C-alpha positions, 0 to 999 in steps of 0.5 A: 886531348884527341887530335881528331878533326871537324865540320862547320856548316856555314861560311866565314868572311875573308878576315876569319870573322864570326860565322854567319850561321852557327853549326849544330853538332846534331847535324854533323855526319860523315860517310862510312868509309870502306876498304874499297872507298879508301883504296879508290881515293888513294888510287885517284890521288896517285893517278893525279900525281902521276899525271903531274896535277900536283895541286889537285892531288894534294888538295884532294888528299887533304880533303880525303883525310878530313873526311876520314878524320871526321868519321873517326872522331864521331865514332870514337866520341859516340863510344866514349859517350856510352861504352856499353851501347851495342851499336857504338861498340860495334862501330868502334870495333869496325873503325879499329879494324879499318884504321890500319888500312886507312893508315896504309893508304895515307902513308903510301901517298905521303911516301909518294910526295916525299919521293918527289924529285923536286920538293921545292916545286911542291912546297907552294902547293902544300899548306903554304907557307908551312910546307917544310914543317908539314913534310917534316911531320910526314917524314916521321909518319911514314916510319910508323907503318908498314903492312906487316903491322896492320893486324898488330895495330888493330889488336892494339886498338882492341886492347885499348878499348878493353881497358876503357870498357873495364874502367867505365864498367865500375859500379862502386858503393859509397855513402849509400850511393852507387857511383862510377870511378869518376863519381868517387871524386866528391868523396875522395876530397871530402873534408872528413878524413874517414870519407876520403879514406873510404873513397880510396879504399873503394877505388883501389879495391876495384883495381885489386879485384881486376888487377890480373886482367889489368896486368894482362891487358898491359902486358899484351900491349907492351909486347905488341908494341915492342913487336911492331917496333922490331918489325919497323927496325927499331930496338924497342918501342921508345923511338917509335912512340916518339915518331908516332907523336910526331916529336921532330925537335927533341928526343928521350935525352932531352926529356930525361934532363927535364925529368931530372930538373923536376926532381931537383927543383919541384919535388923539394918544393912540393915536399915542403908544401905537403909538410906544411899541410900536414902541420896545418891539419894536425895529422901525425902523418900525411897519407895518400888520401890526404893529398887531395885535400889542400885547404883545412876548410875543404877544397873550394867547390863550383857554384853549381852543376852543368847548367850553372857553370855553363852560364857563368862561364860565358860571362867569364870568357866574355870578360877575358875578351874585353882585354883583347885588342880589336874586341871579342870577335875572335875571342874565347867568349865568341868561341864558347857561345857558338859551342853552347848554341850548337851542342858541342859539349857533353859534360854530365857524368853518367853510367857507361860513359868513359872517364876523363875529359878530352876535346875533339873536332870534325874538320872540313876544308876551311873551318870547324867547331871543337867538341868538349867531353867531360865528367862533372862531379860537383868538385873543383875538378869540374872547373879544372877540366872545363877550363883545360878542355876549353883551352884546347877548344879555343885553339882549334877554333882560332886555327881552324882556317889554317891550310892543311889538316896537319896544322889544325892541331899542334903536336900534343905537348904544344896543344897542352900549352893552350889548355893548361895556360887557360886554366891560369888565365881564367884566374881573374874571373874565377869567382864567377865559377866558385864565388868571389869569396872563394876565388883566392882559395881556389887560385891557391889550391890550383897553384899547389895542385899544379906544382904537385902534378909535375913530379907525378907527370914525370914519374908516369913518363919515366915509368914508360921509358923503363917498361918499354926498355924492358918489354919482357919484364913481368907484371910484378917487375913493372910494379916494382919499377913504379915503386922505385920511381915513385920513391924518387919523384914523390917520396912523401907518398904513404898509402897506409893500408891501401894494399894495391897502390902500396904494392906498385899498382897506382899506375894502372889508373892512368889511362894514358899509360894504356891508351896513349903511350908516352903522351903524358910528359906532354902535360908537364912540358906544357905546364912549364910553359903555362906557369910562365904565362902565369908569371907574366900575367901577374905583371901584365894580364892583357899582354899575356892574354894577347900572346896566348890568343896569338899562340892559339891562332898558330895551331900546329904551324910549327913544332913544339919548341918553335911554338913556345919561342913564338910566344916568348916562352922558354923551352922546358929543355933549356937550362933553368926553365923552371927556376923563375916559376918555382921561385915565383910560386914559392913567394906566392905561397909564402915559402920564402 
């Protein structure tokens, strides 16, 4: 997910009902900021503050931040849609160069607000009634920037873009076709074991061929981020990374306990599932290229491509809305209908397009529309990515009228609750996307893959904690760290003759490690919450869906653990948080 932000070209009524006229993505634009325009905006707000016009100052500051976020989101989306397009690359480079100055301006204003001698007097003016939470976020924000790291931030963005371009440039030959890395997906989960092995051989040969450059990019990023942390007074990048992610209610010690719980509770369950799979298929050993094939008959596939799934999804979401009190006016189907009509989706896989999927938006003062970016490849991943990103999109749509840009998106781990929960909440109607005769096979596959993801997700997080605790480690030492942690969390992994991942290079395929440091445990924390929604929906679907929609409407109005509690979910950091979901999963999958 990309918590950028959105323009909506219509009015809504006071009750937040459906817009009178839907926006179209092609009509969205934003003025191109400059250092001069940003400085002028900052100085104007400071002048209002000094004059005591705090209401006007805070309102102007919020609007200026929305304008900049809208432009930035458009720039980064255009680059992701075609990383090889000269103009898009140039504008991304310009945005990277401007971002540190924009952050400097924003931090200057936040510091001035936080220095107010009577904070209580400005709380009613600051996103009421959420002012205390907003100020807590700003307290974290102001510790992440000083002018001395401006050049470092620009260099960090350029290195991240280098990684994205390198992976997007892959042209791989398989089955008589030329595909990109995303295009390997149908081959990587093919029912024919030899084809799966070929797909992984082709994939990891690309990483081996570019291994030195990938190691170089990451080494530069690690050392750069460590240097920024030191300039900010931190021992290493870890604490700075947590503040960048606005984690105000938990820290590395909480996350470490959660990782231990996954290793204790989930890793043994996944090991049993994979051993059962090995026996079911009759393999002598389960290899890495076997892990993607869950069902002996082959993984369920979507009924069709972008157009087919797009139409079928409307029926799925409309059926979900029928369970909501008050009808569908504020439901997922209504949101999706507007997105389709307005062109707020890019789902085709094509050359030059960045891999993966995300949701972004482009905020105005009162409302907005989200945008989904994905790469459909004709596999079940299309459904998983689509329902996942639609969860982000609906959250942003449901909370779009909250006061203040800081509330439109929650922090990342809370945001992933919305996306991962919707993956499960679509289960009753998933037959519309895979066919009714395949629906149960899909649900079983999705549950198994969700459980298997937890050990991998915490391994990615643990790896980053160790890397940034030892910033001077060599590339070879980092590969050794991955191998050691992989053996703890995923002891079943057997790469066979895939030399690059066997030597510890698997982590290089995870773009979050390069481009979004420490934003990966968020998926596992959210999945712990999403699985709780899954348990609840098996007992009372309408109640679980209603609580989910209400949670989406809260947006970023509270930190992660508070948002989880507001939906009746146990914090992943609480003892035994995984027990009930692991037990329910084991029963459902016939292991107890």
